[in-house]
All heavy atoms as an XYZ file, in Angstrom:
691
protein
N      93.114    -76.000     28.477
C      92.257    -74.853     28.648
C      92.770    -73.979     29.780
O      92.736    -72.759     29.667
C      90.820    -75.288     28.930
C      90.113    -75.879     27.742
S      88.345    -76.217     27.973
C      88.280    -77.033     29.531
N      93.242    -74.603     30.844
C      93.734    -73.838     31.988
C      94.925    -72.968     31.575
O      94.982    -71.784     31.899
C      94.111    -74.777     33.158
C      94.807    -74.027     34.264
C      92.882    -75.487     33.685
N      95.872    -73.556     30.849
C      97.032    -72.786     30.410
C      96.648    -71.700     29.403
O      97.163    -70.585     29.463
C      98.079    -73.710     29.800
C      98.856    -74.568     30.785
C      99.734    -75.563     30.043
C      99.674    -73.715     31.717
N      95.775    -72.005     28.484
C      95.336    -71.015     27.501
C      94.610    -69.866     28.187
O      94.777    -68.700     27.809
C      94.452    -71.662     26.444
N      93.827    -70.168     29.193
C      93.131    -69.130     29.955
C      94.138    -68.261     30.708
O      94.007    -67.041     30.742
C      92.143    -69.741     30.952
C      90.857    -70.222     30.335
C      89.986    -69.075     29.826
O      89.561    -68.229     30.637
O      89.735    -69.035     28.605
N      95.139    -68.881     31.315
C      96.107    -68.141     32.120
C      97.058    -67.309     31.259
O      97.389    -66.173     31.612
C      96.904    -69.105     32.991
N      97.497    -67.872     30.132
C      98.505    -67.219     29.303
C      97.923    -66.391     28.173
O      98.578    -65.489     27.664
C      99.434    -68.277     28.695
C     100.216    -69.140     29.661
C     100.921    -70.264     28.907
C     101.200    -68.306     30.448
N      96.736    -66.741     27.738
C      96.161    -66.162     26.526
C      96.488    -67.060     25.345
O      97.515    -67.743     25.336
N      95.615    -67.057     24.360
C      95.769    -67.950     23.205
C      97.090    -67.757     22.472
O      97.761    -68.719     22.112
C      94.611    -67.764     22.224
C      93.301    -68.305     22.741
O      93.266    -68.875     23.846
O      92.294    -68.147     22.026
N      97.475    -66.508     22.232
C      98.693    -66.251     21.458
C      99.942    -66.776     22.153
O     100.773    -67.439     21.533
C      98.854    -64.750     21.175
C      97.784    -64.226     20.228
O      97.265    -65.026     19.411
O      97.480    -63.026     20.297
N     100.085    -66.478     23.429
C     101.253    -66.956     24.180
C     101.218    -68.478     24.277
O     102.246    -69.141     24.118
C     101.313    -66.313     25.582
C     102.417    -66.923     26.423
C     101.496    -64.807     25.465
N     100.045    -69.032     24.506
C      99.919    -70.484     24.581
C     100.430    -71.131     23.297
O     101.255    -72.036     23.340
C      98.457    -70.883     24.829
C      98.243    -72.367     24.880
C      98.381    -73.063     26.064
C      97.906    -73.079     23.733
C      98.188    -74.435     26.116
C      97.717    -74.445     23.768
C      97.855    -75.124     24.968
N      99.953    -70.663     22.160
C     100.365    -71.258     20.878
C     101.861    -71.089     20.627
O     102.500    -71.952     20.054
C      99.563    -70.651     19.723
C      98.150    -71.169     19.629
C      97.474    -70.727     18.344
N      97.372    -69.284     18.227
C      96.312    -68.558     18.611
N      95.269    -69.156     19.136
N      96.306    -67.260     18.462
N     102.421    -69.981     21.062
C     103.834    -69.702     20.823
C     104.768    -70.439     21.772
O     105.856    -70.851     21.383
C     104.058    -68.187     20.960
C     104.721    -67.558     19.811
C     105.006    -66.063     19.918
N     105.062    -65.462     21.237
C     104.096    -64.687     21.755
N     103.006    -64.437     21.075
N     104.231    -64.165     22.950
N     104.368    -70.616     23.013
C     105.322    -71.055     24.021
C     105.053    -72.423     24.657
O     105.916    -72.952     25.338
C     105.391    -70.011     25.129
C     105.791    -68.654     24.590
S     106.443    -67.541     25.807
C     107.849    -68.383     26.415
N     103.888    -72.977     24.448
C     103.526    -74.208     25.166
C     103.594    -75.417     24.245
O     103.094    -75.393     23.125
C     102.113    -74.083     25.785
C     101.653    -75.402     26.377
C     102.094    -72.978     26.831
N     104.230    -76.467     24.739
C     104.189    -77.796     24.119
C     103.825    -78.784     25.213
O     104.466    -78.832     26.259
C     105.538    -78.200     23.523
C     105.900    -77.448     22.281
C     105.022    -77.834     21.130
C     105.383    -77.030     19.902
N     104.265    -76.796     19.036
N     102.791    -79.536     24.981
C     102.343    -80.541     25.940
C     102.632    -81.915     25.347
O     102.223    -82.198     24.218
C     100.834    -80.389     26.240
C     100.571    -79.032     26.884
C     100.345    -81.529     27.128
C      99.110    -78.678     27.027
N     103.350    -82.729     26.092
C     103.652    -84.088     25.654
C     102.655    -85.029     26.323
O     102.743    -85.274     27.516
C     105.098    -84.456     26.001
C     106.079    -83.585     25.270
C     106.577    -82.428     25.842
C     106.456    -83.898     23.971
C     107.448    -81.602     25.145
C     107.326    -83.082     23.267
C     107.822    -81.941     23.861
O     108.674    -81.123     23.165
N     101.712    -85.504     25.544
C     100.660    -86.386     26.047
C     101.021    -87.819     25.669
O     101.089    -88.151     24.492
C      99.315    -85.993     25.442
N     101.278    -88.632     26.668
C     101.712    -89.999     26.398
C     100.793    -91.004     27.066
O     100.120    -90.712     28.051
C     103.147    -90.231     26.906
O     103.176    -90.103     28.322
C     104.117    -89.248     26.279
N     100.781    -92.187     26.491
C     100.019    -93.300     27.041
C     100.592    -94.573     26.449
O     101.216    -94.545     25.387
C      98.537    -93.170     26.687
C      97.648    -93.971     27.616
O      97.759    -95.220     27.604
O      96.855    -93.377     28.356
N     100.359    -95.668     27.105
C     100.794    -96.962     26.588
C      99.765    -97.525     25.603
O     100.080    -98.336     24.749
C     101.062    -97.958     27.737
C     101.820    -99.172     27.227
C      99.784    -98.318     28.455
C     102.342   -100.065     28.335
N      98.546    -97.047     25.698
C      97.418    -97.563     24.920
C      97.238    -96.770     23.621
O      96.859    -95.603     23.642
C      96.156    -97.471     25.780
C      94.925    -98.058     25.127
O      94.933    -98.299     23.902
O      93.933    -98.263     25.851
N      97.517    -97.431     22.490
C      97.414    -96.774     21.184
C      95.992    -96.295     20.874
O      95.810    -95.241     20.277
C      97.897    -97.706     20.063
C      99.385    -97.905     20.026
C     100.168    -96.684     19.564
O      99.581    -95.716     19.034
O     101.394    -96.701     19.755
N      94.993    -97.052     21.277
C      93.611    -96.631     20.990
C      93.245    -95.385     21.804
O      92.537    -94.505     21.312
C      92.614    -97.764     21.234
O      92.602    -98.142     22.587
N      93.746    -95.293     23.029
C      93.515    -94.085     23.834
C      94.195    -92.883     23.184
O      93.628    -91.784     23.145
C      94.018    -94.293     25.253
N      95.393    -93.083     22.648
C      96.098    -92.004     21.960
C      95.355    -91.568     20.699
O      95.247    -90.373     20.421
C      97.521    -92.443     21.596
C      98.502    -92.512     22.751
C      99.772    -93.226     22.319
C      98.807    -91.131     23.282
N      94.850    -92.524     19.950
C      94.103    -92.197     18.728
C      92.869    -91.370     19.060
O      92.569    -90.382     18.379
C      93.719    -93.475     17.993
N      92.182    -91.745     20.109
C      90.992    -90.998     20.529
C      91.381    -89.589     20.985
O      90.723    -88.610     20.638
C      90.269    -91.742     21.645
C      88.995    -91.078     22.082
C      88.266    -91.880     23.149
O      88.725    -92.925     23.585
N      87.132    -91.378     23.571
N      92.452    -89.482     21.745
C      92.895    -88.175     22.231
C      93.347    -87.275     21.080
O      93.070    -86.071     21.086
C      94.027    -88.352     23.240
N      94.010    -87.848     20.088
C      94.457    -87.063     18.928
C      93.283    -86.421     18.207
O      93.403    -85.330     17.672
C      95.222    -87.950     17.946
C      96.645    -88.185     18.304
C      97.364    -88.971     17.198
N      98.651    -89.432     17.673
C      98.910    -90.671     18.069
N      97.976    -91.604     18.007
N     100.110    -90.991     18.498
N      92.176    -87.113     18.154
C      90.998    -86.574     17.470
C      90.445    -85.362     18.192
O      89.911    -84.453     17.564
C      89.910    -87.637     17.359
C      90.231    -88.725     16.396
C      89.142    -89.774     16.354
O      88.166    -89.713     17.101
N      89.301    -90.753     15.493
N      90.540    -85.336     19.506
C      90.048    -84.204     20.285
C      88.548    -84.022     20.187
O      88.052    -82.910     20.302
N      87.824    -85.105     19.957
C      86.382    -85.057     19.784
C      85.685    -85.615     21.016
O      86.075    -86.677     21.516
C      85.973    -85.868     18.542
O      86.682    -85.354     17.407
C      84.492    -85.757     18.271
N      84.678    -84.893     21.475
C      83.973    -85.268     22.698
C      82.470    -85.178     22.497
O      81.981    -84.321     21.764
C      84.377    -84.340     23.850
C      85.848    -84.360     24.115
C      86.706    -83.487     23.447
C      86.401    -85.267     25.001
C      88.069    -83.517     23.665
C      87.765    -85.304     25.229
C      88.588    -84.426     24.560
O      89.938    -84.460     24.778
N      81.750    -86.047     23.186
C      80.292    -85.987     23.205
C      79.871    -84.875     24.152
O      80.618    -84.498     25.066
C      79.718    -87.315     23.691
C      80.034    -88.472     22.794
C      79.518    -89.759     23.389
C      79.962    -90.923     22.516
N      79.626    -92.208     23.099
N      78.674    -84.361     23.958
C      78.156    -83.299     24.828
C      78.166    -83.740     26.286
O      78.480    -82.943     27.180
C      76.757    -82.891     24.386
N      77.866    -85.001     26.538
C      77.846    -85.496     27.919
C      79.241    -85.488     28.543
O      79.367    -85.344     29.752
C      77.252    -86.918     28.001
O      77.995    -87.780     27.122
C      75.790    -86.931     27.612
N      80.289    -85.617     27.717
C      81.661    -85.566     28.226
C      82.021    -84.168     28.727
O      82.913    -84.010     29.549
C      82.669    -85.956     27.144
C      82.515    -87.390     26.674
O      82.037    -88.228     27.462
O      82.875    -87.659     25.517
N      81.335    -83.157     28.191
C      81.674    -81.769     28.489
C      80.675    -81.101     29.431
O      80.747    -79.894     29.646
C      81.746    -80.964     27.180
C      82.725    -81.478     26.135
C      82.652    -80.629     24.885
C      84.130    -81.526     26.674
N      79.780    -81.851     30.012
C      78.729    -81.243     30.827
C      79.264    -80.535     32.073
O      78.611    -79.636     32.595
C      77.662    -82.260     31.188
C      78.121    -83.404     32.041
C      77.050    -84.476     32.176
O      75.994    -84.403     31.553
N      77.326    -85.471     32.987
N      80.446    -80.905     32.552
C      81.032    -80.258     33.735
C      81.758    -78.948     33.385
O      82.168    -78.213     34.271
C      82.007    -81.207     34.440
C      81.356    -82.481     34.956
C      80.337    -82.214     36.070
O      80.591    -81.337     36.915
O      79.297    -82.888     36.068
N      81.922    -78.678     32.097
C      82.603    -77.469     31.648
C      81.566    -76.374     31.427
O      80.524    -76.616     30.825
C      83.393    -77.754     30.351
C      84.470    -78.798     30.626
C      83.999    -76.483     29.785
C      85.193    -79.269     29.399
N      81.874    -75.186     31.899
C      80.928    -74.076     31.749
C      80.635    -73.827     30.268
O      81.481    -74.081     29.405
C      81.472    -72.806     32.392
O      82.552    -72.292     31.638
N      79.466    -73.313     29.994
C      79.090    -73.057     28.603
C      80.016    -72.026     27.963
O      80.326    -72.122     26.772
C      77.631    -72.618     28.501
O      77.428    -71.445     29.254
N      80.499    -71.056     28.726
C      81.408    -70.058     28.147
C      82.728    -70.688     27.722
O      83.262    -70.368     26.649
C      81.640    -68.902     29.121
O      82.251    -69.367     30.302
N      83.279    -71.595     28.541
C      84.516    -72.285     28.155
C      84.269    -73.264     27.019
O      85.106    -73.410     26.118
C      85.130    -73.010     29.351
C      85.766    -72.133     30.416
C      86.235    -72.977     31.589
C      86.903    -71.305     29.855
N      83.140    -73.932     27.031
C      82.807    -74.870     25.961
C      82.719    -74.125     24.636
O      83.263    -74.565     23.623
C      81.495    -75.581     26.298
C      81.247    -76.815     25.478
C      80.075    -77.640     25.967
N      78.925    -76.863     26.377
C      78.426    -76.836     27.618
N      78.967    -77.551     28.573
N      77.379    -76.101     27.906
N      82.096    -72.954     24.628
C      81.972    -72.165     23.394
C      83.323    -71.620     22.941
O      83.578    -71.494     21.750
C      80.990    -71.023     23.607
C      79.559    -71.487     23.732
C      78.609    -70.362     24.117
O      79.007    -69.181     24.047
O      77.467    -70.672     24.498
N      84.190    -71.309     23.896
C      85.491    -70.727     23.565
C      86.483    -71.764     23.039
O      87.278    -71.471     22.151
C      86.064    -70.049     24.808
C      87.350    -69.300     24.580
C      87.755    -68.541     25.825
C      89.030    -67.767     25.603
N      89.420    -67.015     26.801
N      86.448    -72.988     23.581
C      87.476    -73.971     23.269
C      87.018    -75.153     22.429
O      87.848    -75.950     22.005
C      88.116    -74.492     24.565
C      88.932    -73.414     25.242
C      88.451    -72.739     26.342
C      90.168    -73.054     24.735
C      89.187    -71.726     26.945
C      90.915    -72.053     25.326
C      90.420    -71.396     26.424
O      91.161    -70.398     27.012
N      85.738    -75.285     22.195
C      85.232    -76.422     21.426
C      84.356    -75.937     20.281
O      83.612    -74.976     20.423
C      84.433    -77.372     22.328
C      85.260    -78.037     23.377
C      85.479    -77.436     24.596
C      85.852    -79.271     23.129
C      86.255    -78.033     25.572
C      86.632    -79.887     24.091
C      86.835    -79.261     25.323
N      84.470    -76.633     19.152
C      83.670    -76.311     17.975
C      82.745    -77.476     17.668
O      83.158    -78.640     17.797
C      84.599    -76.043     16.789
C      85.537    -74.885     17.044
C      86.681    -74.793     16.046
O      86.897    -75.764     15.290
O      87.346    -73.760     16.043
N      81.505    -77.185     17.291
C      80.598    -78.285     16.929
C      81.159    -79.083     15.755
O      81.696    -78.524     14.809
C      79.312    -77.563     16.521
C      79.421    -76.195     17.105
C      80.881    -75.873     17.175
N      81.053    -80.403     15.857
C      81.518    -81.305     14.796
C      80.533    -82.462     14.721
O      80.598    -83.386     15.526
C      82.924    -81.800     15.098
N      79.614    -82.373     13.769
C      78.530    -83.348     13.631
C      77.754    -83.413     14.944
O      77.232    -82.409     15.381
C      79.069    -84.696     13.180
C      79.712    -84.646     11.807
C      80.288    -85.962     11.369
O      79.936    -87.002     11.947
O      81.084    -85.956     10.425
N      77.695    -84.562     15.593
C      76.958    -84.691     16.849
C      77.854    -84.494     18.068
O      77.425    -84.745     19.194
C      76.294    -86.078     16.931
C      75.209    -86.254     15.893
O      74.622    -85.241     15.453
O      74.948    -87.408     15.507
N      79.090    -84.081     17.853
C      80.066    -83.968     18.921
C      80.638    -82.558     18.989
O      80.195    -81.655     18.286
C      81.207    -84.969     18.689
C      80.716    -86.394     18.713
O      80.027    -86.799     19.624
N      81.087    -87.161     17.709
N      81.656    -82.408     19.824
C      82.408    -81.170     19.919
C      83.881    -81.504     19.755
O      84.363    -82.511     20.254
C      82.184    -80.503     21.289
C      80.796    -79.994     21.471
C      79.816    -80.808     22.011
C      80.458    -78.702     21.102
C      78.525    -80.353     22.188
C      79.168    -78.239     21.268
C      78.206    -79.058     21.811
N      84.589    -80.632     19.047
C      86.004    -80.852     18.781
C      86.815    -79.737     19.435
O      86.515    -78.553     19.265
C      86.238    -80.845     17.277
C      87.643    -81.179     16.861
C      87.765    -81.235     15.356
O      87.390    -82.272     14.777
O      88.231    -80.236     14.775
N      87.854    -80.129     20.194
C      88.743    -79.144     20.793
C      89.430    -78.368     19.678
O      89.822    -78.936     18.658
C      89.775    -79.846     21.684
C      90.590    -78.905     22.514
C      90.013    -78.199     23.551
C      91.932    -78.718     22.255
C      90.761    -77.324     24.319
C      92.689    -77.847     23.014
C      92.101    -77.146     24.046
N      89.574    -77.062     19.851
C      90.103    -76.193     18.801
C      91.430    -76.710     18.233
O      92.364    -76.980     18.963
C      90.300    -74.785     19.344
C      89.011    -74.051     19.479
C      89.169    -72.689     20.072
N      90.396    -72.002     19.723
C      90.837    -70.948     20.416
N      90.190    -70.503     21.463
N      91.960    -70.357     20.059
N      91.482    -76.812     16.922
C      92.667    -77.338     16.244
C      93.898    -76.457     16.455
O      95.009    -76.964     16.583
C      92.411    -77.483     14.748
C      91.488    -78.623     14.423
C      91.203    -78.673     12.926
N      90.170    -79.658     12.666
C      90.400    -80.796     12.057
N      91.593    -81.085     11.615
N      89.413    -81.644     11.857
N      93.719    -75.148     16.484
C      94.880    -74.271     16.643
C      95.569    -74.500     17.990
O      96.787    -74.416     18.081
C      94.493    -72.800     16.474
C      93.523    -72.302     17.531
O      92.558    -73.029     17.871
O      93.712    -71.168     18.022
N      94.814    -74.841     19.020
C      95.404    -75.134     20.320
C      95.878    -76.582     20.402
O      96.870    -76.879     21.064
C      94.401    -74.845     21.435
C      93.943    -73.385     21.541
C      92.918    -73.230     22.653
C      95.113    -72.445     21.737
N      95.186    -77.464     19.706
C      95.575    -78.881     19.710
C      96.938    -79.101     19.073
O      97.628    -80.059     19.377
C      94.497    -79.695     18.989
C      94.192    -80.981     19.688
C      92.996    -81.711     19.175
N      92.990    -81.964     17.765
C      91.934    -81.791     16.991
N      90.800    -81.370     17.494
N      91.993    -82.055     15.715
N      97.353    -78.189     18.210
C      98.675    -78.315     17.568
C      99.809    -78.227     18.581
O     100.930    -78.635     18.300
C      98.843    -77.237     16.501
C      98.010    -77.499     15.283
C      98.332    -76.495     14.181
N      97.372    -76.642     13.118
C      96.425    -75.751     12.822
N      96.336    -74.628     13.497
N      95.582    -75.973     11.849
N      99.529    -77.691     19.760
C     100.549    -77.576     20.810
C     100.693    -78.863     21.612
O     101.530    -78.940     22.509
C     100.196    -76.437     21.762
O     100.230    -75.212     21.080
N      99.881    -79.849     21.304
C      99.903    -81.104     22.045
C     100.514    -82.188     21.157
O     100.050    -82.428     20.050
C      98.478    -81.520     22.477
C      97.809    -80.386     23.243
C      98.539    -82.793     23.328
C      96.331    -80.612     23.508
N     101.567    -82.800     21.652
C     102.233    -83.884     20.927
C     101.866    -85.200     21.597
O     102.078    -85.372     22.796
C     103.743    -83.689     20.954
C     104.231    -82.343     20.433
C     105.716    -82.182     20.688
C     103.915    -82.209     18.968
N     101.321    -86.115     20.818
C     100.865    -87.401     21.339
C     101.863    -88.491     20.966
O     102.349    -88.526     19.836
C      99.492    -87.761     20.756
C      98.413    -86.806     21.156
C      98.092    -85.717     20.367
C      97.702    -87.003     22.328
C      97.093    -84.837     20.735
C      96.699    -86.126     22.713
C      96.402    -85.046     21.918
N     102.141    -89.357     21.903
C     103.045    -90.453     21.599
C     102.916    -91.593     22.593
O     102.574    -91.392     23.753
N     103.210    -92.788     22.097
C     103.162    -93.967     22.955
C     104.383    -93.964     23.857
O     105.506    -93.713     23.412
C     103.139    -95.236     22.118
C     102.953    -96.475     22.968
C     103.081    -97.750     22.148
N     102.943    -98.907     22.993
C     103.859    -99.341     23.859
N     104.989    -98.696     23.990
N     103.640   -100.414     24.590
N     104.160    -94.228     25.128
C     105.267    -94.265     26.073
C     104.902    -95.197     27.223
O     103.865    -95.040     27.844
C     105.539    -92.849     26.608
C     106.808    -92.758     27.389
N     106.823    -92.658     28.747
C     108.102    -92.748     26.984
C     108.080    -92.583     29.167
N     108.874    -92.641     28.114
N     105.759    -96.166     27.444
C     105.572    -97.123     28.539
C     106.504    -96.699     29.669
O     107.718    -96.789     29.548
C     105.908    -98.531     28.047
C     105.700    -99.602     29.106
O     105.632    -99.274     30.309
O     105.603   -100.778     28.724
N     105.942    -96.215     30.760
C     106.751    -95.717     31.874
C     107.661    -96.790     32.468
O     108.698    -96.474     33.046
C     105.853    -95.158     32.971
C     105.081    -93.888     32.618
C     104.117    -93.529     33.732
C     106.026    -92.751     32.327
N     107.278    -98.060     32.331
C     108.080    -99.133     32.907
C     109.234    -99.572     32.008
O     110.221   -100.127     32.486
C     107.199   -100.336     33.227
C     106.104   -100.083     34.262
C     105.239   -101.326     34.429
C     106.697    -99.650     35.588
N     109.134    -99.323     30.701
C     110.141    -99.829     29.763
C     110.894    -98.725     29.012
O     112.056    -98.907     28.700
C     109.485   -100.748     28.732
C     108.920   -102.012     29.334
C     108.281   -102.858     28.251
C     107.683   -104.119     28.862
N     106.960   -104.904     27.870
N     110.233    -97.627     28.696
C     110.835    -96.590     27.863
C     111.599    -95.585     28.725
O     111.200    -95.306     29.856
C     109.760    -95.856     27.056
C     109.013    -96.786     26.120
O     109.631    -97.759     25.634
O     107.826    -96.551     25.868
N     112.692    -95.033     28.188
C     113.425    -94.013     28.934
C     112.559    -92.763     29.079
O     111.642    -92.531     28.291
C     114.649    -93.750     28.065
C     114.284    -94.205     26.713
C     113.266    -95.292     26.881
N     112.855    -91.937     30.078
C     112.095    -90.688     30.251
C     112.251    -89.784     29.033
O     113.266    -89.836     28.342
C     112.715    -90.048     31.484
C     113.660    -91.031     32.053
C     113.892    -92.106     31.051
N     111.277    -88.949     28.812
C     111.352    -87.959     27.739
C     112.299    -86.866     28.233
O     112.066    -86.260     29.270
C     109.958    -87.395     27.415
C     109.051    -88.517     26.939
C     110.051    -86.282     26.387
C     107.600    -88.143     26.801
N     113.359    -86.613     27.487
C     114.410    -85.737     27.996
C     114.307    -84.284     27.544
O     114.823    -83.406     28.188
C     115.778    -86.286     27.623
O     115.891    -86.354     26.220
N     113.684    -84.024     26.379
C     113.656    -82.617     25.970
C     112.296    -82.248     25.485
O     111.785    -82.415     24.520
C     114.712    -82.341     24.928
O     114.603    -83.208     23.821
């Protein structure tokens, strides 16, 4: 959200790739869904919540068009080589 706010949605989608890694597959699966409970988002202003999250059943889902810029993958910092590109 910070980058999208600073750059604008169009530039963000065109130029930003975020590599989100974790060793925990279940944490990655949850992050890939981009779904949050209302209580998870209570610290976010209502204007940002309305701009970046869409209602999804009883939850909120981070906008899919922006989520496409995030690549999720398992990575063990102690065993796997650094991500080079």
